[in-house]
N, C-alpha and C positions, 0 to 999 in steps of 0.2 A: 272514550265513553266507558264508564264503569258498568259492570254487569249488575245493575241495581234495579229494584222494583220501579223506582221513579222513571228510569230510562226506558224500561219495558213499557210503562204506561204511556210515556211520550210517543214512543215508536208506534204503539197501537193506534193512538189518536191520528198520527200523521198517515199511517197506512190506510185507515178508514177514509181519510180525506182524499187519498189518491183514487178512490173508487167513485168519488162524487162526480156526477155528470156536469156540474157547473164548473167551467174552466177557472172562474175566479177563486174557487175553493181548491180545485185539483192542482192547478199549476204551482201555487206557492208551496203546497205539500211536496210535490215532486222536486221542486228546487231545494227544499229543506233536506230531503233524503239524499239528494245529490251532494249537498254541502257536507253532510256528516259521513258519507260512505268511505272517506279516507281515514276515519278515526279508528284507533285500535278497538277491538271487541265488537265493532258494528256487525260483522257477519255472525258472531256468536250470539248476539242479542236476537238476530233474526231466527237463528236455529232454536234458541230457547223459546221464542214466541210460537214457532210452528209446532213445538213439542207440548208446551204447557197452556197455551191460550185456550180459554173456554169457548171462544166463538169460532166456528168452522170457517167463516168467511175470512177472518184474520189469519188463520192457519194457512189457507190456500194463498192468500195475498202475500204472506211472508215467504212462502215457498217459491212463488214466482219471482218476487223481488230478489230473493237469495240467488236463484238460478241466473237471473240477468246480471246481478252483481258479479258472480263468478265469471260469466261470459265476458264481461267488460274488463275485468281486472286481474284474472288469475295469471295470464301469460306475462312473463317477465320480458320486457322489450329492452334491447340494448340501447344505451344512451338515455333511457327514460327511468324516472324513479320507480321503485318497486311499490306497487299500489296496495299490497296486503302485507302486513308485517309478519315476520317469520313465526312468532308464537301463535298468531291466528291461523296461519297455514297448517301448523302441526295439529292444533286443536280441531280444525275442520276435518282433517283427514282421519283423526282418531275417532271422531263421533259420527261422521256422516253415514257410514254403512249401517250400523245398528239402528240409527234414527230412521233411515230410509226403509229398512225392513219392518220396523214396527209401526210405520205410518199407514193411514188409509190410502187406497189406490191412487186417488187424485193427486195427493202430495207425493206419494212414492214415485210417480212419473216425473215430477219436477226434480226431485232429489237425484233420481237415477240419471237424468240429463246432466245435472251438475257434476255428478261423479264422473261421467264420461268426458266432460270438458276438462276436469282436473286430471283425469287419467291420460288424456291426450297429451298433456304437457309433462306430467310427473311419472306416469307408469312406463316401464317398470323401475327405472333407476331410483327415482325419489319416492316411490311408493311400493316397495318390494313385497309387503305383506298383504296387498289388496286381494290378490288371487286366492291365497290361502284362506283369508277371512271369508271370501265368498264361497269357495268350495266347501268349507266346513259346514256351511248352513244347509247344504243339500241333505245332511244327515238329520235335519230337524224333523222331517216328515210333515211339516206345516207348509202347505202349498201356497199360502199367501206369502210366506217368506221366500220359498223356492222361486216363485214367479218374480218376486222383486229382484232376486239375484240374476235370474235369466234375463230379465228386461235390461238390467244394468250391463250384463255381459254383452248383450246384443248391441246396446248403444256404444259400448267400448270397442267391440271387434268389427262392427260393420264397415269401418273405414278400410279394412283389409281388402274390400271389394274394389276400391278405386285408387289405392296407393301404388306408386311406381315401385318396382322391385328395387331393393337395396339391402346391403348386409344388415343394416340396423333393423329393417323390417323383418327379415328372415329370423334374426336372433330373437326378436320379440315374439314372433309367431311360434317359434320352437319352444320358447319358455312357456307360452300359453298352452300349447299342445301337451307338453310334459305334465303340466299341472291339471289340465282341464279336460282333455279328450276322454280319459278313462271314466272319471266321475260323470261326465255328460252321457257317455254311452250307457253306464249303469243306470243313471236316472231315466234315460229313454226306455230301457227295457222294463224297469220297475213301473214307469207310468203306463206303458202299454198293458202290463199285467193288471194294474189297478183299473184300467178302462174295462177290462173283461169282468173283473170282480163287481164293479159298480155299473154294469151295463144298463141297469134299469133305474139309476138314480140321476135324474136330470141335472140337479144342482152340482153334484160331484163331477159329472161328465164335463160340465162347462169349465170348471177349474182345471181339470186334467187336460182338456183339449187346448186351453189357453197355454198350458205348459208345452204341449206338443208343438204348437205353432212356433213358440220361441225356440224350442230345441231344433226344429227344422231350419229356422232362420240362422241359428248359430252354426249348424252343419254347413250351410251355404257359405258363410263368411270364412270359416276355418278351412274350407276346401278350395277357396277361390283362387289363391295364388299358385298353388301346386297341390298335387295329391299327396297328403301326408301318409307316411308309412303306417301309422296307427289305423287310419281309416281304410287304407288298402287291405290291411290284415283283418279288419272287422267289417268288410263290405257286406258280407253275407247277412250279418245282424241288421245293419242299417237298411239295405235294399229290400230284404224280405219283409221287414216291418213297414217300410215306406209303401211297398206294393200292396200289402194287405190293407193299409189305411186308405189307399186310393180306391180300393174296391168296396170299402166299408160304407154301409148306409144305415144310420141309426135314426129312427123316427124322432127320438127325443131331442136330437140336435137340429132337426129341420126347423126353419123359422117361417113365420107367415109374412114377414116383411118382404115386399118385392124389390125394394131398392137396396137395402143394406145386406152385404154378404154376411152369412153366419159363420160360426167357428169351423164347421165342416168344410165349407167352401174355401175359407182362408187357408186351412191346413193343406187341402188338396192342391190349391194354387201353388203353395210354396214347394210341395213335393214335385210338382211338374217342373218348377224352376230348378230344383236340385237335380232332377233326372236330365234336364236339358244341359246343365253345367257338365255333368259327367259324360253325356253323349258327345258334347262338343270338344271337351278338353282331355278327357281320359278314356277315349273310345275303346282302346285296346282292352283295358282292365274291365270296362263296363259291358263289353260285348256279350258275356253270358246272360246278363240280366235284361239286355235291350228288348228282345222280342216280346217278353211278357209285359214290359212297360208300354211298348207301342200298342199292344192289344188292349191293355187296361185303359190307356188314355183315349184310344179310338172309341172304345165303348162309352167312356165318359162323355165324349163329344156328341155322339149320336143320341144319347139319352138325356142330355141336359137341356132345359127349357130356354126360352128367349128372354126371361126376366133379367132386369139390370143387376140383380144381386149375384148372378153367375158370370158377369162380364170378366172379372179378373181371372176366374178359374178357366173360362173358355179361352180367353186370349193367351194365358200361360200354356194351356194344353196345346193350342194351335202352334204357339211358338216352339214348343217341344218338337212337334212334327216337322216344323220348318227347319229346325236346326239339324234334325236327323236326315231329312231328304237331301240336304246339300252335301253330305259326306259321301265321298266316292264309294266306300265299302258298305254303305247301307242301301246303295242304289237298287239292288235286286229286290228290296222290299216293295218298291213302288213301280217296277217295270211293267207289270201287267196292265193292259188297257182298262180292264174292268176296275182295278184298284184305283187308277187315276180318275175314271168316271165317277166312281163312288165317292172319292175325296172331294171332287169338284161339286158333286150334287148334294152330298150330305153335310159337308163341313164348310166349303168356301162360300157357295151361293147363299145359304141361309144366313151366314154371319156377315154378309155384305148388305143385307137389307137395312133400309132406313126405318128404324122402329119409332113407335110413339114417343119413347123416352128421348130419342135423338131430335125429334120434331119439337118437343118441349124445350130442350136445351137450346135449339136453334132460335126459338122465339123468345124464351124468357131468361135464358142464361147465356146470352150471346158471347160474353167475354170468355167464358169457360169453353164454349164450343169452338171459338176461333183459336184459342190456345191449343186445343187438342188437334184441330183439323189443319191449321196453318203452320203452327210452330213445331209440330212433331212431338208434342208432349202427350201423344195419344198412344204411348207404348202399350198401355193396358186396355186398349179398346179392341172390340172384336174385329172391326173393319181393318184396323192397322195390322192385326195379327193375320187375318185372312189374306191381306195384300202381301205380307211377308212370305206366307206359305206359297202363294202363286209365284213369287220371285224365286223361292227355293226350288220349286218343282221345275221352273223354266230352265234352271241351270243344266239339267240333263234331259229334260223332256219338252223342250220349247215347242216343237212341231205339234205333237199330240195334244198338249195342254191348250195351245192356241186354237187348235181345231175344235176341241170340246167346248171351249168358252165362246168361240165365234157363234156357235149355234145358240147358246144361251143369250148372247148380246142381241142377236137378230130377233129371237122370240120376245125378249123383253121390250125391244123398240116397237115391235108389231102390237104388243099389248097396249103400249102407251098410245100409239097412233089411233087405236080403236076408240079410246075415250080419255083424252089428255087430262081433263080436270079430275077424274077419279084415279087414273092409273099412272100419275106422274112419278110415283115411287119406283115404278119399273124402269123408267128412263134414268132416274138417279142411280139405281144399282148398275145399269148398263154402262153409264159413264165411269162409275167407280171401277168396274171390271176392266174396261178398256185401259184406264189409267194404270191399274195394277199390272196388267199384261204387258203394257208398252214400256213401263219404266224399269230399266235394269239398274241404272245407277243414277243417283240424284244428289245434288248439293244444294244447300240453302242459297248459296250465292248465284249458281248458274242454272237452277232448275234441273231438268233431266239432262244428263250428260251422255247417257248411252240408252238407245231405244231398241225395242224388238222390231227387227226388219219385217216381220210378218204382219204387222199392224199398220194400215195406211192412216197416219195421223191427220194429214191435211184433209183427206177426203172426209174423214169422220167430223173434222172441225167444220168444214163447209156445209155438210149435210145435216149435222145434228146439233152443233153448238151455236153457230152464228144465227140461225133462225130464232132461237130463244132470246138472244141478246138484241136482235133487231126488232122484236115485237114492240108495238107502240106503247104498251104500258109497262113501266119499270117495276111496278109492284106486284105483277102477276107471277105465280109460281116462283116465289123467292128462292126456294131450295135449288131449283134447276138453274136459276140465274147465277147463284153462288157457284154451282158446279161448273157452269160454262166459263165463268171468270177464272175459276181455279185452273181449268183446263188450259186457258191461254197462258196463265202464270207458269204452270208446270212445263208445258211443251213449248215455251217461247223460243227455244233454240232449234226446234224441229219444224215449226210452222214458218212458211216463207215470210219475208219482211213485208211484202205488199199486203198480206193478210193481217199482219200485226198493225200496219198503218190504218187499215180499214177498221180495225177493232178500237182504235184510240177514241174516236168520237162516241162509240158505243159505251166504252168504259166511263168516259167523262159524264155521259148521260146517267149512268147507274150510280154516280155519286149522289144523285137526288133520291135514291130509293129509300123508302121508310125503314126497311129491314136493316138492322145494324150490321148483320153479317154481310149483306149484299153491298152496302156502300163502303164498308171496311175493305172487303175483297177488291172492290173497284179501285180504291185508293192504293192498296198494296200492289195490285197488278200494274198500275201506271208507274209506281215507284220502281218496280223491278224492270219494266220495259225501258225506263229512262236510264238504267245503269248498264244496259247491255252494250258490249263493245263491238264496234264495227271494224272496218279495216283501219290501218295506221293508228291503232290505239285510240280512235275517237269514239264517240257514242254512236251506236247503230242508228238511233233516231236523232236527227239533227234539229237544232233550233229552227232552221228554215222550214223543215217539214212540219214543225209544230205551230208555225206562225198563224195559220187560220184559227187555231183553237185556243190561243193564249187567254183571251178574255173569258171565254166560257169555262176554261179549265180552272183559272184562279177563282172565278165567281163561285163555281160549284164546290171547289175544295173548301173555301171559307164558309159557304152555306152549310156544308156537311157537318161542320163543327157546331152548328146550331141545332142539329137534329137531336131528338130525345135520345139520351144514352151515349152520345158521342162528343160531349163537350170537351173531354180530354182524351180523344181517341189518338193514340200514338201513331197508328198507321196513316191517318189523314195528315197529321203534322209532319210525318216523315216524307209524305208525298209532296207537301208544300215545299219543304226544304229541297227535295230533289228537283222539283219543277223550277224553282229559282235557279238552282245550280246549272240546269240544262239550258234554260231560256236566256240567262244572263241579261244583256241590255234590253231585251224585248219586254222585261217586266217594269222598266223604269216608269212608263206612263201610269202604272197602277200603284206605284209605291206609296203615294200619300194615303190611299184608302187602305192598303195592305198594312202599313206600319201602324195605323190607328187601330186596326182590328187586332194586330199582334200585341200592341201595348195594352189594350183592354183585356185581352186574354191573360196576359202576364199579371196584370193587377188582380184579376179574379183568382187565378190559381195560386198566387203568392199568399193568399189568406190561409190556404191549407194545402201545401204541395203534397200530392199523393202518388203521382205517376212519373217516376224519374225519367223514363224514356221520352214521354210526351214533352216534359220540361226541357230535356236536352235538345230535342229537335226544334223546339220553339226558339231557344236561344241561338241555335245554328241558323234558323231562318232570319232572325233579327240581324245576325252578323252578315249574312249574304246580302240582305237589303242594303246595309250600310256600304259594304265593299263594292257592290255592283254600281250603286248610285254615285258614290264618291269617286269611283274610277273615272266616270264620265264627267262628273262635276264636283271637284273637291270642295267647293263652297257649301255644298249641301250638308256638310257635317253638322253645321249649326242647327239645322231644322231637325235632325235626328236627336241632337242633345235636348232640344226643346221638348220633343215628343217623349223621350225616355227618362229624363232626369227626375221628374216628379215621382215616377214609379220606383226608380232606383233608390231615391232618398227614403221612400217608405219602407222598402225592403231592408235597407241598412239600419234604419231606426228601429224596425221591429225585429231585427236580428233573425231574419228568415235564413237559417243556417244553410239549407239546401241550395239557396239561390245566390248566396254571397260570392262564392268562387266564380259563378257565371257573370255576375254583375261586374266584378273586377276585370274579367277578360274583355267584356264589351267596352268598358270604359277605356281599357288600354288601347283597343282597336280605334276608338274615336279619338283619343288623345294623340295617337301616332299619326292620324290623318292631318292634324294641324301642322301647318307649315311654319307659322310665326310663333309668337310667344304663347305661353299657357294662359287660357282664359281664367278670369278670377273665380269662376264657379268651381274649377278644379282646385285652385290654390286653397280655397276654403276647406276642401276635403282633406288636403295633405296632412295636417297634424293628426287627424283621426286615424289615418292609415298606420300610424306608428304605435297605436295602443297595444300593449302586450296581449290583451285578451284575444285580439284578432289572430295573433301569431300562435296561439295555443292549439288551434285546430289545423291538423296536417293538411286538410283539403284546401285551406286558404293560402298556403305558403307559395306554390308556384305562381298562381295568378297575381298575388299581392306583390311578389318580387317583380314580376313583369310590369305591373302598374307603376311601381316606384321607378323602374328603369325608364319607363315612358316619361315620367315627371323629370327625371335627370336629363334625358336626351333633349326634351323640348324646353325645359325651363330651369337649367342649372343656375343661370345667373340670377333669375328671380328668387330662387331658393336662397342663394348666397346673400342677396341683398335684403330680401323681405322676410326670410324665415331662417336666418343663420342660427337662431336658438334651437332649431329643430335638427341641426346636423348631428349633435350627440345622440339624439333619438334614432336617427338613421343608422349611425354606427353601432348603437345598441342592438338594433335588429341584426346587423351583420354579425355581431359578437354571439348572439343567441344561435344563429343558424350555423356558424362555423363550428360550434361545439358538438353538433349532432352529425353522426356518420351518414344518416339518411339524407340530411338537408345541407351539408357543407357546400355542395356545388351551387346551391341557390345563393348562399352567402357570398360566394365568389362572383356570381353574376352581378350582385348588387355592388360589391366592392369595385369590380372592374368598371361599372358605369360611373361610380363616384370618381374614380381616378381619371377616367376618360373625359368626363363632361364638367365636373365642378372646377371653378376657377382655382388655380393652385393655392393662392393665399388663403382661401376659405378652409382648406383642409390641412394647411401646414402644421398647425399645433397638434394634430391628431396622428400624423404619419407614423411617428416612431412607435406609438402605442399599437397601431394596426399591426406592424411587423412583429412586435413582442407577442401579441395574441396569437399570430400565426405560428411563431416558433414554439409557443407553449403547447399548441395543439399537435405540432409535429413531434414534440417530445413524448406527449401522452399517448398518441394513437396515430401512427403514420400508415395511412392506407393508400393503395394505388390511386384511387379516385381523388383523394386529397392532393397527392403529389402532382397529378396531371394539372389540376386546377391551380395549384400553387405556382407551377412553372409558367403557365400562361399569364398569371397575375404579375410575377416579377418581370417578365419580358415586356408586358404592356406598360408597367411602371417605368421601365428603362426607355421605352419609345417616347413616353409622355414627358418624363423629367430629365432624360439623358442618362448615359451609362455612369458618368461620374457621380451623379446624385444617388444612383443605386448603390455604388461602391461605398459612398460616404455614409449612407444611412445604415448599411450593414455594419460597417466598422465602428459606427458611433454606439451601437448596441453592445458590441464586444470587439476588442481589437482582433484583427485577422479573420473576422467572421466571413467576410466576402469570399476569401479563399476557400473556407470550409464549405460554403454553400455551392461554390463552383465544383469543388472536388467531390463532395459527398452527395449532392443532389442533381445539379444541372448536367454535369458530364455523364454520370451513369444512368440517369433516368429519362433524359430528353427523348429517347427512342419510344417512350410509352405514350407520348402526346398523340392524340388522334383528332381528326377533323381538319378540313382544309384551312379554315380561318385560324384555328388554334395553332396549326403548324406554321402558318405564315407569320403570326405574331411572334412565335418563339424564334423563327429564323431571323426576322428583322432585329429583335431584341439582342440575340447573341451576336449578330454582325456588329451592332453598336458596341457591345462589350469588347469585341475583338479590335475594333478600329477607332473607337472614340473615347477610350478610357486610358489616359496616360499611365496610371499605375500598372496596367497589364504589360507595359513595355519596359518598365525600368524599376521594378521592385521584386520581392520574392514571389509575386503573383505571375511573373513572366513564365515560370515553369509550367503554368497551366494553359498558356496561350495555344500551344499545338494540340494538347488533348481536347481543348474546347473546340478548336477548328475541326478536328477529326470528328467530334461528336456532331457538329453542325452538318458536315458532309454526310455523316451517317443518317441524320434526320432526313436529308434530301433523298438519299439513294437506297437505304436499307429498308426492308419491310418493317412495318410497325410492330413493336413488341407488345403483344396483347396478353402476355402471361400475367396471371394474378396469383400471388402466393397462396399456398394451400389453406393457411389458417384464416384467410380473409373471407368473411361471409357477411354480405351486406343484408341488413333487414330491409326488405323492400317496403316502400311507403304503403303500398296496397295491403301489405300483410299485417299491419297493426290491427289488433283485435278490437271488437266493440263497434258500436254504431258510430262511425265517423263518416261525414259526407266526404268520401274520398274525392280527390281532385278529378274532375271530368274535363278533359281537354276538349275545347271546341275546335273542330277541324277547320271551320271557316273563319275562326278568329285568329288563325295562324300568324305568327310573327315572322317577318322576313329575316333571314340571317344577316347579321350586321357585321361588317368588316371594318374595325377601327383603323386599320392601316390604309384601307381604301386605295385610291389612285396613287398615293405617295410612293408605293412600291408595287409594281405589277408583277415582276418576276424576281423572287427572293434570291435565286442563284446568281442572276446578273447583278443584282444589288450588292451581293457579297463581293463579286469580282470588282465592281466599280469602287466599293469602299476600301478594298485591299489595295487597289491601285493608288487611291488617294493617300492611304497611310504610307505606302512605299515611297511616294513622292516626298512626303514630309520627313521620313527618315530612311534615306536611300541605303540599300544593301541589307538592312536589318531583317526585313521580311523574308527576302530570298534566302538568306543564310539559315534562318530558322527552319524554313520549309525544306531546304535541301538536306539538312542534317537529321531532322526528326520526323517529318510526316511520312506515313507509310505509302508505298508506291501506288496502291490502288486509289487511295484518296487523292494523291498528287495528280493522278491521271484525270480524275473527275474535275479537280480544280482547274487544270489546264483547259479542259473543255469549257468551263464557265468563262474563263478569261478570253478564250477565242470568241465565244458567243457574244461577249460584251465588247469585243474589239479593243481590249486594253492589255497592257503588259505590266509586269512588276519591275521596279527599278532596283 
């Protein structure tokens, strides 16, 4: 695409159409942009538009499109074409920083993100002048430009907070500190001075405080991995200024908005974070400053109101206290009983209250409420911070703290008892306090794993939790119901099993509650109880114990999916999946109605898939229905196909990308259930599975390979007779997969199935070409993974067609090649093969080469006979060689960038491990002994003389053991 006015005009029109709400206009425009994004100059056209276009909406749209383009295409992935040409890359890096700095804030943010994506790949090696270019702009004095630089630096350096330590990372951070730490410190001091100068100018203060927030965030990122020498030397400057900013109160920066945090709150929150980082990681160096920070933050907590806009500030301030009180040498600050009482009274209890804003979220924004409350993404909520502070204090002062709070809990419960309908929030706070006090250690998988011995959890459960759940109306006091259900969930390991069993019907009943939070918690609690382990690694709650509840459980779970707001509730769908898995054959009577409801749901969500977890559990539930029913009655597979195929066809025709990998897995499961020939409905689909477009998406590859393997296992003869013209297509897929380091093993899975199942004559003409392709790949890029797969393949070929056929095909490609493969690949590398079945295939294959290949006994290949036998005994007796050469680094499929529906493996569609050798050979060691005996009978004396002169003593000893075990001897 040329950089011409015509192209700019075309691009403008298409970008406009991508904003159209009508899919008939929008989708073709999106497809067009997708089709041209590989063209040279495309990104430069977008940058030109966002700089020169007269329409703001086009500028913004071009900036978002550009950022997403960079996100999808900038990373260069091994084995895949470079999606942006080099000249475009150079031009982008040369122009993007000045363009970002001169753009309005909305566009600046998009370009800043794009710079950090490019920086993540190219900085510092391929973009060495980025830092200098940014630092030089600090001199401009224009805070619009400075904030642009700070924002970009923040998005570039924030990854230092969660990267693993490595030499590469340290080198990069050192380079950044050398160039950036001093200018940042000077900017910090200058900005503070400007704040004093402009103390009465609201608009100037807003810009300056935006800078200070970004500077404080950068301080956190640059200090996270370790304490840099520069910051240690300049701690006085930073900490004194941070402290004075914490205590600053400027009326001009206060906002009237009760919800949205203002600049002052955001800055103070970040400073609390910075102080907590130093108190936790660099406590020795930070000690002189700690007392004044504790005082300032304490004052901040007792003077800050309950409005939502202060939530982040209050939670970060409490988290600071929590991190300090856990450190042994700050213990003395909290020892006094009055201090503890004061903290409990003024900080913890007030911040555990259920506020009007929480109630609003509970009723109107339940998804967000659940995410915060259940999934622990509540790090910045007051309640979570107060809970962490209780845990921190309990580390050294468990007795006194429990004593102080027990009083609060009792008085709160008494208040509730006086007038439940008015005072229910007191009980909510009491339950939350008990939970915070009792839980010392918690995991998502097991709930509470360590509890406070001073709190009687079962007694509290029986007296205060069960009565709420037993009340006749499921819709009364929804918050307390949710609290009660959450209590069961959290303390499921502490509450006795009989109490849990008594709770199950109560939880099933609450699946009917109108409140989204209540019925979601009920579903989640059931799912968690069903995964608890009892003795002997079985489930704690058995299918027999659930027998009385099966019908009502399934009815209420599926009914819950029809409640407003829960039509795609992932917790309910996960509970359905887990119920099926626990109940097994008890669900068979309900399958006809269940599968109808699941198929209807599948059809509805396939129109616009938006909840990946829900969709995943739905497909898992479908797989379980099939597995459980067909295990009891294999003939039932046909009725599942009838129920599902219409929807599957629609999904494939409409190219619903998110669902296609799932559909292939379910179809594989169904096809593998068939015992006889492949039904014609599957054969009609076969040619479509070979279309190249399907194989372009990484997420499709594993399930498609498995589906093709199922076709080959069940219907190789049908393919050979009715679809022989499709064999080249099948081999084309193998050729594509084998060329990629990420997917070559999938290519071998397919090739092994072709060799194992296809009638020999149908692949005769292609055999030599297959080997030539494999050798070309070996020459170009020999990786450990490829070698392992290659060894399994040649041994499988040997088992299927005979050792002589293997020797002949190698030597027909190039004379003496068989010897080279033995010497350079099989003998030195066989130790690397892993996996029971894979080792067995290699052992049987090598045994055939040793004992059923005449050229091994009387040509120049004979010298390899003993080394090959030695290697085989090594495969049996030596530990597996799992070393991988240093220079080898596989790109993981999941790591490829951009929005790709990554392959999601369905646990309940699992494929049984297949052993192609099967019963033919049970024990490969005995098989070797018997085969050697047979060989020695055919040529007496030869085998024994070779063994006695050349085989090392240890291997000979092992071999004698095999011969004894097989009760045979060598002649």
